[in-house]
C-alpha atoms as a printed R data frame, in Angstrom:
    type eleno elety resid chain resno       x       y       z
1   ATOM     1    CA   MET     A     1 -46.951 -26.811 157.465
2   ATOM     2    CA   LYS     A     2 -43.827 -24.736 158.133
3   ATOM     3    CA   ALA     A     3 -45.728 -21.429 158.285
4   ATOM     4    CA   GLU     A     4 -48.085 -22.973 160.821
5   ATOM     5    CA   THR     A     5 -45.288 -24.221 163.081
6   ATOM     6    CA   ASP     A     6 -42.750 -21.382 163.002
7   ATOM     7    CA   CYS     A     7 -44.063 -19.984 166.310
8   ATOM     8    CA   LEU     A     8 -44.025 -23.392 168.030
9   ATOM     9    CA   ILE     A     9 -41.351 -25.661 169.483
10  ATOM    10    CA   SER     A    10 -41.162 -29.095 167.888
11  ATOM    11    CA   ARG     A    11 -41.196 -32.042 170.286
12  ATOM    12    CA   GLY     A    12 -41.484 -34.589 167.494
13  ATOM    13    CA   GLU     A    13 -42.465 -34.829 163.845
14  ATOM    14    CA   GLU     A    14 -43.658 -38.440 163.580
15  ATOM    15    CA   PRO     A    15 -46.055 -38.188 165.293
16  ATOM    16    CA   LEU     A    16 -46.417 -34.405 165.314
17  ATOM    17    CA   ASN     A    17 -45.997 -32.789 168.741
18  ATOM    18    CA   LEU     A    18 -45.652 -29.018 169.119
19  ATOM    19    CA   GLU     A    19 -45.782 -26.575 172.012
20  ATOM    20    CA   MET     A    20 -45.933 -22.826 172.444
21  ATOM    21    CA   PRO     A    21 -42.952 -21.120 174.083
22  ATOM    22    CA   PHE     A    22 -44.711 -20.228 177.329
23  ATOM    23    CA   SER     A    23 -42.796 -16.952 177.454
24  ATOM    24    CA   ASN     A    24 -44.952 -15.915 174.462
25  ATOM    25    CA   LEU     A    25 -48.077 -15.950 176.641
26  ATOM    26    CA   GLY     A    26 -50.130 -12.920 175.690
27  ATOM    27    CA   SER     A    27 -53.826 -13.050 174.867
28  ATOM    28    CA   PHE     A    28 -56.524 -14.704 176.970
29  ATOM    29    CA   LEU     A    29 -57.455 -16.845 173.965
30  ATOM    30    CA   THR     A    30 -54.477 -18.712 172.573
31  ATOM    31    CA   PRO     A    31 -54.197 -18.100 168.812
32  ATOM    32    CA   ASN     A    32 -54.928 -21.275 166.881
33  ATOM    33    CA   GLU     A    33 -51.479 -21.231 165.297
34  ATOM    34    CA   SER     A    34 -49.893 -21.056 168.779
35  ATOM    35    CA   PHE     A    35 -52.005 -23.765 170.441
36  ATOM    36    CA   TYR     A    36 -50.049 -26.883 171.349
37  ATOM    37    CA   VAL     A    37 -50.462 -30.026 169.257
38  ATOM    38    CA   ARG     A    38 -50.420 -33.569 170.670
39  ATOM    39    CA   CYS     A    39 -50.579 -36.545 168.332
40  ATOM    40    CA   HIS     A    40 -50.078 -40.230 169.051
41  ATOM    41    CA   PHE     A    41 -50.299 -41.356 165.421
42  ATOM    42    CA   PRO     A    42 -50.131 -39.604 162.037
43  ATOM    43    CA   VAL     A    43 -52.761 -36.918 161.445
44  ATOM    44    CA   PRO     A    44 -55.536 -38.713 159.527
45  ATOM    45    CA   GLU     A    45 -56.657 -37.432 156.146
46  ATOM    46    CA   ILE     A    46 -60.440 -37.103 156.321
47  ATOM    47    CA   GLN     A    47 -62.777 -36.313 153.430
48  ATOM    48    CA   ILE     A    48 -65.703 -34.439 154.911
49  ATOM    49    CA   GLN     A    49 -68.208 -35.822 152.391
50  ATOM    50    CA   ASP     A    50 -67.387 -39.365 153.500
51  ATOM    51    CA   TRP     A    51 -67.042 -38.722 157.233
52  ATOM    52    CA   ARG     A    52 -69.752 -39.824 159.666
53  ATOM    53    CA   LEU     A    53 -70.024 -39.834 163.461
54  ATOM    54    CA   GLN     A    54 -71.251 -43.240 164.579
55  ATOM    55    CA   VAL     A    55 -73.053 -43.634 167.909
56  ATOM    56    CA   HIS     A    56 -73.948 -47.117 169.091
57  ATOM    57    CA   GLY     A    57 -73.669 -49.569 171.964
58  ATOM    58    CA   SER     A    58 -76.006 -49.396 174.940
59  ATOM    59    CA   VAL     A    59 -78.470 -47.070 173.200
60  ATOM    60    CA   GLY     A    60 -82.020 -47.367 171.955
61  ATOM    61    CA   GLU     A    61 -81.170 -46.075 168.488
62  ATOM    62    CA   SER     A    62 -77.804 -46.251 166.761
63  ATOM    63    CA   LEU     A    63 -76.870 -43.079 164.878
64  ATOM    64    CA   GLU     A    64 -74.723 -42.191 161.909
65  ATOM    65    CA   LEU     A    65 -74.513 -38.399 161.644
66  ATOM    66    CA   SER     A    66 -72.935 -36.386 158.858
67  ATOM    67    CA   TYR     A    67 -71.043 -33.158 159.462
68  ATOM    68    CA   GLU     A    68 -73.984 -31.119 158.173
69  ATOM    69    CA   GLU     A    69 -76.463 -32.990 160.362
70  ATOM    70    CA   LEU     A    70 -74.365 -32.180 163.425
71  ATOM    71    CA   ARG     A    71 -74.091 -28.538 162.381
72  ATOM    72    CA   GLN     A    72 -77.893 -28.331 162.220
73  ATOM    73    CA   MET     A    73 -78.231 -29.294 165.890
74  ATOM    74    CA   PRO     A    74 -78.335 -26.551 168.576
75  ATOM    75    CA   SER     A    75 -74.784 -25.324 169.111
76  ATOM    76    CA   ARG     A    76 -72.944 -24.093 172.177
77  ATOM    77    CA   THR     A    77 -69.735 -22.080 172.591
78  ATOM    78    CA   ILE     A    78 -67.610 -22.588 175.707
79  ATOM    79    CA   THR     A    79 -64.221 -21.340 176.811
80  ATOM    80    CA   ALA     A    80 -61.887 -24.041 178.069
81  ATOM    81    CA   THR     A    81 -58.231 -24.365 178.947
82  ATOM    82    CA   ILE     A    82 -56.720 -27.668 177.840
83  ATOM    83    CA   GLU     A    83 -53.416 -28.878 179.266
84  ATOM    84    CA   CYS     A    84 -51.516 -31.969 178.197
85  ATOM    85    CA   ALA     A    85 -51.184 -34.364 181.130
86  ATOM    86    CA   GLY     A    86 -47.407 -34.400 180.588
87  ATOM    87    CA   ASN     A    87 -46.932 -30.633 180.411
88  ATOM    88    CA   GLY     A    88 -43.651 -29.809 182.180
89  ATOM    89    CA   ARG     A    89 -42.222 -33.331 181.845
90  ATOM    90    CA   SER     A    90 -38.795 -32.127 180.681
91  ATOM    91    CA   LEU     A    91 -38.355 -30.380 184.046
92  ATOM    92    CA   LEU     A    92 -38.632 -33.590 186.071
93  ATOM    93    CA   GLU     A    93 -35.533 -34.930 187.810
94  ATOM    94    CA   PRO     A    94 -34.321 -37.529 187.183
95  ATOM    95    CA   LYS     A    95 -35.205 -37.396 183.495
96  ATOM    96    CA   VAL     A    96 -38.060 -39.634 182.363
97  ATOM    97    CA   GLU     A    97 -39.384 -41.160 179.155
98  ATOM    98    CA   GLY     A    98 -42.109 -39.498 177.104
99  ATOM    99    CA   VAL     A    99 -42.588 -36.359 175.029
100 ATOM   100    CA   ALA     A   100 -40.194 -33.792 176.520
101 ATOM   101    CA   TRP     A   101 -42.704 -31.002 177.020
102 ATOM   102    CA   GLY     A   102 -41.555 -27.721 178.491
103 ATOM   103    CA   MET     A   103 -44.271 -25.495 179.946
104 ATOM   104    CA   GLY     A   104 -46.153 -24.718 176.742
105 ATOM   105    CA   ALA     A   105 -48.361 -27.787 176.251
106 ATOM   106    CA   VAL     A   106 -51.379 -25.796 177.418
107 ATOM   107    CA   GLY     A   107 -53.755 -23.357 175.764
108 ATOM   108    CA   ASN     A   108 -57.108 -21.638 176.109
109 ATOM   109    CA   ALA     A   109 -59.711 -21.314 173.353
110 ATOM   110    CA   ASN     A   110 -63.351 -20.714 172.534
111 ATOM   111    CA   TRP     A   111 -64.842 -23.972 171.287
112 ATOM   112    CA   THR     A   112 -68.102 -24.230 169.343
113 ATOM   113    CA   GLY     A   113 -70.035 -27.409 168.713
114 ATOM   114    CA   VAL     A   114 -72.859 -29.587 169.940
115 ATOM   115    CA   LEU     A   115 -73.154 -30.893 173.477
116 ATOM   116    CA   LEU     A   116 -72.286 -34.568 173.804
117 ATOM   117    CA   SER     A   117 -75.384 -34.934 175.978
118 ATOM   118    CA   ASP     A   118 -77.604 -33.740 173.104
119 ATOM   119    CA   VAL     A   119 -76.160 -36.384 170.788
120 ATOM   120    CA   LEU     A   120 -76.577 -39.083 173.433
121 ATOM   121    CA   ASP     A   121 -80.147 -37.960 174.117
122 ATOM   122    CA   ARG     A   122 -80.934 -38.443 170.439
123 ATOM   123    CA   ALA     A   123 -79.535 -41.979 170.650
124 ATOM   124    CA   VAL     A   124 -81.560 -42.703 173.845
125 ATOM   125    CA   VAL     A   125 -78.994 -44.069 176.288
126 ATOM   126    CA   LYS     A   126 -80.121 -47.202 178.110
127 ATOM   127    CA   GLY     A   127 -80.491 -47.262 181.881
128 ATOM   128    CA   ASP     A   128 -77.580 -49.644 182.468
129 ATOM   129    CA   ALA     A   129 -75.070 -47.482 180.569
130 ATOM   130    CA   LEU     A   130 -71.925 -46.452 182.420
131 ATOM   131    CA   GLU     A   131 -69.500 -44.706 180.058
132 ATOM   132    CA   ALA     A   132 -69.181 -43.210 176.597
133 ATOM   133    CA   ILE     A   133 -66.060 -44.301 174.696
134 ATOM   134    CA   LEU     A   134 -64.756 -41.632 172.320
135 ATOM   135    CA   GLN     A   135 -62.721 -43.015 169.416
136 ATOM   136    CA   GLY     A   136 -60.672 -40.973 166.974
137 ATOM   137    CA   ALA     A   137 -59.839 -41.711 163.358
138 ATOM   138    CA   ASP     A   138 -56.108 -41.658 164.137
139 ATOM   139    CA   GLN     A   139 -54.527 -45.076 164.395
140 ATOM   140    CA   GLY     A   140 -51.229 -46.891 164.464
141 ATOM   141    CA   PRO     A   141 -49.168 -49.534 166.266
142 ATOM   142    CA   ILE     A   142 -47.961 -49.207 169.846
143 ATOM   143    CA   LYS     A   143 -44.174 -49.509 169.844
144 ATOM   144    CA   GLU     A   144 -43.359 -50.057 173.513
145 ATOM   145    CA   PRO     A   145 -44.509 -53.018 175.626
146 ATOM   146    CA   PRO     A   146 -46.953 -53.797 176.996
147 ATOM   147    CA   ARG     A   147 -48.731 -53.327 173.710
148 ATOM   148    CA   PRO     A   148 -51.754 -54.768 171.937
149 ATOM   149    CA   PRO     A   149 -51.209 -56.560 168.615
150 ATOM   150    CA   GLY     A   150 -51.586 -54.676 165.350
151 ATOM   151    CA   GLU     A   151 -52.843 -51.113 164.996
152 ATOM   152    CA   ILE     A   152 -55.243 -49.424 167.382
153 ATOM   153    CA   HIS     A   153 -57.300 -46.232 167.314
154 ATOM   154    CA   TYR     A   154 -56.840 -43.575 169.957
155 ATOM   155    CA   ALA     A   155 -59.767 -43.850 172.378
156 ATOM   156    CA   ARG     A   156 -60.744 -42.654 175.839
157 ATOM   157    CA   SER     A   157 -63.946 -42.984 177.853
158 ATOM   158    CA   VAL     A   158 -65.959 -40.439 179.807
159 ATOM   159    CA   PRO     A   159 -68.359 -41.421 182.621
160 ATOM   160    CA   LEU     A   160 -71.953 -40.671 181.704
161 ATOM   161    CA   GLY     A   161 -72.197 -38.415 184.744
162 ATOM   162    CA   LYS     A   162 -69.553 -36.179 183.162
163 ATOM   163    CA   THR     A   163 -71.329 -36.092 179.796
164 ATOM   164    CA   THR     A   164 -74.315 -34.240 181.281
165 ATOM   165    CA   GLY     A   165 -72.149 -31.127 181.717
166 ATOM   166    CA   ASP     A   166 -70.371 -28.984 179.142
167 ATOM   167    CA   VAL     A   167 -68.595 -31.795 177.294
168 ATOM   168    CA   LEU     A   168 -68.614 -30.584 173.715
169 ATOM   169    CA   LEU     A   169 -68.218 -32.129 170.291
170 ATOM   170    CA   ALA     A   170 -66.524 -29.154 168.679
171 ATOM   171    CA   TRP     A   171 -66.113 -28.202 165.030
172 ATOM   172    CA   SER     A   172 -64.804 -24.683 165.635
173 ATOM   173    CA   MET     A   173 -61.855 -23.222 167.542
174 ATOM   174    CA   ASN     A   174 -61.763 -19.485 168.223
175 ATOM   175    CA   GLY     A   175 -64.378 -18.915 165.554
176 ATOM   176    CA   GLU     A   176 -62.521 -20.850 162.849
177 ATOM   177    CA   PRO     A   177 -63.105 -24.394 161.556
178 ATOM   178    CA   LEU     A   178 -60.786 -26.936 163.137
179 ATOM   179    CA   THR     A   179 -57.563 -27.489 161.247
180 ATOM   180    CA   PRO     A   180 -56.403 -31.069 160.635
181 ATOM   181    CA   ARG     A   181 -53.798 -30.980 163.403
182 ATOM   182    CA   HIS     A   182 -56.425 -29.781 165.901
183 ATOM   183    CA   GLY     A   183 -58.914 -32.517 165.067
184 ATOM   184    CA   PHE     A   184 -60.848 -31.632 161.897
185 ATOM   185    CA   PRO     A   185 -63.705 -32.199 161.405
186 ATOM   186    CA   LEU     A   186 -64.809 -32.914 164.991
187 ATOM   187    CA   ARG     A   187 -63.126 -33.247 168.349
188 ATOM   188    CA   ALA     A   188 -64.244 -33.661 171.925
189 ATOM   189    CA   VAL     A   189 -63.607 -30.928 174.479
190 ATOM   190    CA   VAL     A   190 -63.831 -32.171 178.073
191 ATOM   191    CA   PRO     A   191 -63.570 -29.075 180.307
192 ATOM   192    CA   GLY     A   192 -61.507 -29.429 183.463
193 ATOM   193    CA   TRP     A   193 -59.815 -32.646 182.338
194 ATOM   194    CA   PHE     A   194 -56.353 -33.112 180.930
195 ATOM   195    CA   GLY     A   195 -56.106 -33.025 177.156
196 ATOM   196    CA   MET     A   196 -55.967 -36.793 176.640
197 ATOM   197    CA   ALA     A   197 -59.763 -36.857 177.182
198 ATOM   198    CA   SER     A   198 -60.467 -34.326 174.411
199 ATOM   199    CA   VAL     A   199 -60.271 -36.884 171.621
200 ATOM   200    CA   LYS     A   200 -59.516 -35.434 168.175
201 ATOM   201    CA   TRP     A   201 -60.757 -36.588 164.754
202 ATOM   202    CA   LEU     A   202 -63.772 -38.073 166.515
203 ATOM   203    CA   GLN     A   203 -65.518 -40.736 164.459
204 ATOM   204    CA   ARG     A   204 -67.173 -43.122 166.882
205 ATOM   205    CA   ILE     A   205 -68.953 -43.038 170.245
206 ATOM   206    CA   VAL     A   206 -69.656 -46.341 171.959
207 ATOM   207    CA   VAL     A   207 -71.943 -46.257 174.987
208 ATOM   208    CA   THR     A   208 -71.005 -49.133 177.273
209 ATOM   209    CA   ASN     A   209 -72.349 -50.647 180.478
210 ATOM   210    CA   GLU     A   210 -68.861 -51.727 181.584
211 ATOM   211    CA   PRO     A   211 -65.701 -49.763 182.427
212 ATOM   212    CA   PHE     A   212 -63.466 -49.231 179.402
213 ATOM   213    CA   HIS     A   213 -59.942 -50.662 179.731
214 ATOM   214    CA   GLY     A   214 -58.391 -49.545 176.451
215 ATOM   215    CA   TYR     A   215 -54.681 -48.852 176.055
216 ATOM   216    CA   TYR     A   216 -54.936 -45.081 176.525
217 ATOM   217    CA   GLN     A   217 -57.317 -45.570 179.435
218 ATOM   218    CA   SER     A   218 -55.604 -48.178 181.572
219 ATOM   219    CA   ILE     A   219 -51.971 -48.517 180.437
220 ATOM   220    CA   ASP     A   220 -51.001 -45.073 179.197
221 ATOM   221    CA   TYR     A   221 -52.563 -41.973 180.783
222 ATOM   222    CA   ALA     A   222 -53.011 -43.772 184.084
223 ATOM   223    CA   TYR     A   223 -51.380 -43.349 187.478
224 ATOM   224    CA   TRP     A   224 -51.105 -45.214 190.761
225 ATOM   225    CA   GLU     A   225 -53.583 -44.157 193.420
226 ATOM   226    CA   GLN     A   226 -53.500 -45.511 196.962
227 ATOM   227    CA   ARG     A   227 -56.774 -47.182 197.944
228 ATOM   228    CA   GLU     A   228 -57.083 -48.978 201.248
229 ATOM   229    CA   GLY     A   229 -53.294 -48.965 201.480
230 ATOM   230    CA   MET     A   230 -52.863 -50.625 198.090
231 ATOM   231    CA   PRO     A   231 -51.786 -49.089 194.760
232 ATOM   232    CA   ASP     A   232 -54.564 -49.062 192.173
233 ATOM   233    CA   LEU     A   233 -54.031 -48.041 188.540
234 ATOM   234    CA   THR     A   234 -56.432 -45.173 187.828
235 ATOM   235    CA   PRO     A   235 -57.170 -43.294 184.576
236 ATOM   236    CA   LEU     A   236 -56.038 -39.675 184.502
237 ATOM   237    CA   ARG     A   237 -58.892 -37.202 184.579
238 ATOM   238    CA   GLU     A   238 -59.013 -33.774 186.259
239 ATOM   239    CA   MET     A   239 -56.352 -31.152 185.766
240 ATOM   240    CA   GLN     A   240 -54.553 -30.002 188.908
241 ATOM   241    CA   VAL     A   241 -54.411 -26.475 190.314
242 ATOM   242    CA   LYS     A   242 -51.352 -24.830 188.827
243 ATOM   243    CA   ALA     A   243 -49.609 -21.499 188.217
244 ATOM   244    CA   GLN     A   244 -46.851 -21.066 185.651
245 ATOM   245    CA   ILE     A   245 -44.458 -18.167 185.178
246 ATOM   246    CA   ALA     A   246 -44.266 -16.935 181.585
247 ATOM   247    CA   ARG     A   247 -41.952 -13.997 182.194
248 ATOM   248    CA   PRO     A   248 -39.180 -13.831 183.161
249 ATOM   249    CA   ALA     A   249 -37.982 -16.777 181.136
250 ATOM   250    CA   ALA     A   250 -35.435 -19.145 182.634
251 ATOM   251    CA   GLY     A   251 -31.957 -17.643 182.419
252 ATOM   252    CA   GLU     A   252 -33.198 -14.121 181.723
253 ATOM   253    CA   VAL     A   253 -30.923 -11.290 182.847
254 ATOM   254    CA   ILE     A   254 -32.706  -8.691 184.997
255 ATOM   255    CA   SER     A   255 -31.399  -5.385 186.277
256 ATOM   256    CA   ALA     A   256 -30.692  -4.991 189.992
257 ATOM   257    CA   ARG     A   257 -32.552  -2.414 192.093
258 ATOM   258    CA   THR     A   258 -35.587  -2.217 189.858
259 ATOM   259    CA   GLU     A   259 -39.161  -3.465 189.637
260 ATOM   260    CA   TYR     A   260 -39.753  -6.376 187.304
261 ATOM   261    CA   ARG     A   261 -43.266  -7.456 186.301
262 ATOM   262    CA   VAL     A   262 -43.486 -11.206 186.821
263 ATOM   263    CA   TYR     A   263 -46.310 -12.526 184.643
264 ATOM   264    CA   GLY     A   264 -48.062 -15.816 184.078
265 ATOM   265    CA   ALA     A   265 -51.242 -17.871 184.031
266 ATOM   266    CA   ALA     A   266 -52.982 -20.183 186.479
267 ATOM   267    CA   TRP     A   267 -55.727 -22.752 186.089
268 ATOM   268    CA   ALA     A   268 -57.561 -25.459 188.000
269 ATOM   269    CA   ALA     A   269 -60.207 -28.091 187.249
270 ATOM   270    CA   ALA     A   270 -63.746 -27.698 188.557
271 ATOM   271    CA   ASP     A   271 -63.032 -24.742 190.847
272 ATOM   272    CA   GLU     A   272 -61.801 -21.329 189.790
273 ATOM   273    CA   VAL     A   273 -58.367 -19.997 190.704
274 ATOM   274    CA   ALA     A   274 -58.785 -17.955 193.886
275 ATOM   275    CA   LYS     A   275 -55.261 -16.623 194.341
276 ATOM   276    CA   VAL     A   276 -51.697 -16.761 193.067
277 ATOM   277    CA   GLU     A   277 -48.616 -16.120 195.204
278 ATOM   278    CA   VAL     A   278 -44.978 -15.572 194.307
279 ATOM   279    CA   SER     A   279 -41.852 -16.366 196.316
280 ATOM   280    CA   SER     A   280 -38.253 -15.324 195.701
281 ATOM   281    CA   ASP     A   281 -36.775 -17.129 198.713
282 ATOM   282    CA   GLY     A   282 -37.578 -20.761 198.000
283 ATOM   283    CA   GLY     A   283 -41.035 -20.673 199.547
284 ATOM   284    CA   ALA     A   284 -40.018 -19.277 202.942
285 ATOM   285    CA   THR     A   285 -42.271 -16.269 202.327
286 ATOM   286    CA   TRP     A   286 -44.998 -15.556 199.787
287 ATOM   287    CA   ALA     A   287 -46.497 -12.368 198.379
288 ATOM   288    CA   PRO     A   288 -49.857 -12.128 196.598
289 ATOM   289    CA   ALA     A   289 -49.960 -11.585 192.851
290 ATOM   290    CA   GLN     A   290 -52.662  -9.560 191.136
291 ATOM   291    CA   LEU     A   291 -55.271 -11.553 189.220
292 ATOM   292    CA   LEU     A   292 -55.701  -9.733 185.917
293 ATOM   293    CA   ASN     A   293 -59.004 -11.065 184.601
294 ATOM   294    CA   ALA     A   294 -62.319 -12.050 186.112
295 ATOM   295    CA   PRO     A   295 -62.840 -15.789 186.540
296 ATOM   296    CA   VAL     A   296 -64.245 -17.622 183.525
297 ATOM   297    CA   LYS     A   297 -65.507 -21.149 184.087
298 ATOM   298    CA   ASN     A   298 -62.980 -23.767 182.950
299 ATOM   299    CA   ALA     A   299 -60.504 -21.111 181.756
300 ATOM   300    CA   TRP     A   300 -57.155 -19.876 183.000
301 ATOM   301    CA   ARG     A   301 -56.549 -16.599 184.810
302 ATOM   302    CA   PHE     A   302 -53.632 -14.305 184.093
303 ATOM   303    CA   TRP     A   303 -51.706 -12.779 186.962
304 ATOM   304    CA   ALA     A   304 -48.841 -10.348 187.582
305 ATOM   305    CA   PHE     A   305 -46.475  -9.503 190.424
306 ATOM   306    CA   LEU     A   306 -44.065  -6.570 190.776
307 ATOM   307    CA   TRP     A   307 -40.785  -7.988 192.037
308 ATOM   308    CA   LYS     A   308 -38.360  -5.580 193.647
309 ATOM   309    CA   THR     A   309 -35.097  -7.020 192.437
310 ATOM   310    CA   PRO     A   310 -32.171  -7.310 194.873
311 ATOM   311    CA   ALA     A   311 -29.455  -4.682 195.031
312 ATOM   312    CA   GLU     A   312 -26.695  -7.265 194.814
313 ATOM   313    CA   PRO     A   313 -26.106  -9.206 191.591
314 ATOM   314    CA   GLY     A   314 -26.462 -12.967 191.592
315 ATOM   315    CA   ASN     A   315 -28.633 -15.923 190.651
316 ATOM   316    CA   HIS     A   316 -32.176 -15.979 191.975
317 ATOM   317    CA   ALA     A   317 -35.159 -18.294 191.631
318 ATOM   318    CA   LEU     A   318 -38.798 -17.259 191.412
319 ATOM   319    CA   VAL     A   319 -41.647 -19.648 192.051
320 ATOM   320    CA   ALA     A   320 -45.417 -19.213 191.789
321 ATOM   321    CA   ARG     A   321 -48.201 -21.231 193.317
322 ATOM   322    CA   ALA     A   322 -51.971 -21.123 192.825
323 ATOM   323    CA   THR     A   323 -54.846 -21.912 195.166
324 ATOM   324    CA   ASP     A   324 -58.336 -22.719 193.925
325 ATOM   325    CA   ALA     A   325 -61.701 -21.810 195.439
326 ATOM   326    CA   ALA     A   326 -61.838 -25.162 197.257
327 ATOM   327    CA   GLY     A   327 -58.564 -24.393 199.060
328 ATOM   328    CA   ARG     A   328 -56.337 -26.745 197.057
329 ATOM   329    CA   THR     A   329 -52.816 -25.337 196.686
330 ATOM   330    CA   GLN     A   330 -49.933 -26.413 194.512
331 ATOM   331    CA   PRO     A   331 -47.608 -28.717 196.443
332 ATOM   332    CA   ARG     A   332 -43.882 -28.240 196.909
333 ATOM   333    CA   GLU     A   333 -43.235 -31.848 195.908
334 ATOM   334    CA   ARG     A   334 -45.159 -34.206 193.661
335 ATOM   335    CA   LEU     A   335 -46.210 -37.754 194.394
336 ATOM   336    CA   ALA     A   336 -44.115 -40.521 192.862
337 ATOM   337    CA   GLU     A   337 -47.364 -42.316 192.008
338 ATOM   338    CA   TYR     A   338 -48.062 -39.702 189.329
339 ATOM   339    CA   GLY     A   339 -45.254 -41.066 187.176
340 ATOM   340    CA   THR     A   340 -44.641 -38.752 184.216
341 ATOM   341    CA   TYR     A   341 -48.030 -37.014 184.457
342 ATOM   342    CA   MET     A   342 -49.900 -34.420 186.578
343 ATOM   343    CA   ILE     A   343 -46.883 -32.144 186.981
344 ATOM   344    CA   ASN     A   344 -48.131 -29.315 189.190
345 ATOM   345    CA   HIS     A   345 -45.503 -29.008 191.911
346 ATOM   346    CA   TRP     A   346 -43.528 -25.786 192.360
347 ATOM   347    CA   VAL     A   347 -41.264 -25.135 189.378
348 ATOM   348    CA   PRO     A   348 -38.634 -22.441 190.089
349 ATOM   349    CA   VAL     A   349 -37.590 -20.086 187.302
350 ATOM   350    CA   GLU     A   350 -33.931 -19.189 187.719
351 ATOM   351    CA   VAL     A   351 -32.804 -15.725 186.591
352 ATOM   352    CA   GLN     A   352 -29.655 -13.608 186.782
353 ATOM   353    CA   VAL     A   353 -29.749 -10.244 188.529
354 ATOM   354    CA   ARG     A   354 -27.016  -7.858 187.359
């Protein structure tokens, strides 16, 4: 395990939580060994010969599919950026509970597998069905109240309307079989949604005609949304438009009277990133950054900006913001209702000019 984690920052060993130093951002596809890892329970040990994907509930025909049977179905490869819903949590003030992610709990990969919709079509979903619950093989007790009794499996649901898109049941990541920490043998990939929806170690799909209110659906990975002037607890879903600065890193020393290439990545949910802007004066003025790659559906875009550093030495802060094709722009401040999730407000990177 050590060789696999040397390039990552540990945010916990039991359960395993790892992130990439975002200053290492380089290739459009995040190398598998650099992709962040989020676990809620110990990584399950799965014997492929014994593993089956069960599909049941509000369906005409319950299924029990082996790994080889899934591999024989028509496959699809998609590119998708996945971001942990708590990415950037350590930067919140005042400090909050939860995994203390920096900016590296995000990655982009090519995923290969079978469409969830193809599996559900084989099971013949009934007309009254509402959601598909995705359950992983990972399990354990919840330590903090409110908590259910005993051990639970990690599970999240996806509305059936979402399953008709590119939601994938993936067995491959960047052309390689999934490793145990990334969900071997099968994981969900829900493009455009935060990572909590992309359930790993998938073993069971339950089609239900009622909303799912499981722990990781309604207690954790939920936020307060105002509806008719009243707070309503809502499951997290879509990622937010966001730009992050990879270089310079916080605290980096930069020469005065020079040009420094500010570099980073930006992503959104359903709509592509349309522009990225950079400010060195706290948001009073903005200058456009150059988008470095053509838009790819559900994937991040790299960007760069040549900053003419000041002549006088001192501390300076750089901030980037992204705008998507629908006109949504990163906010200066975040809503308190988001709690410890959906962290997409401006995050200044402070540097020293000498």
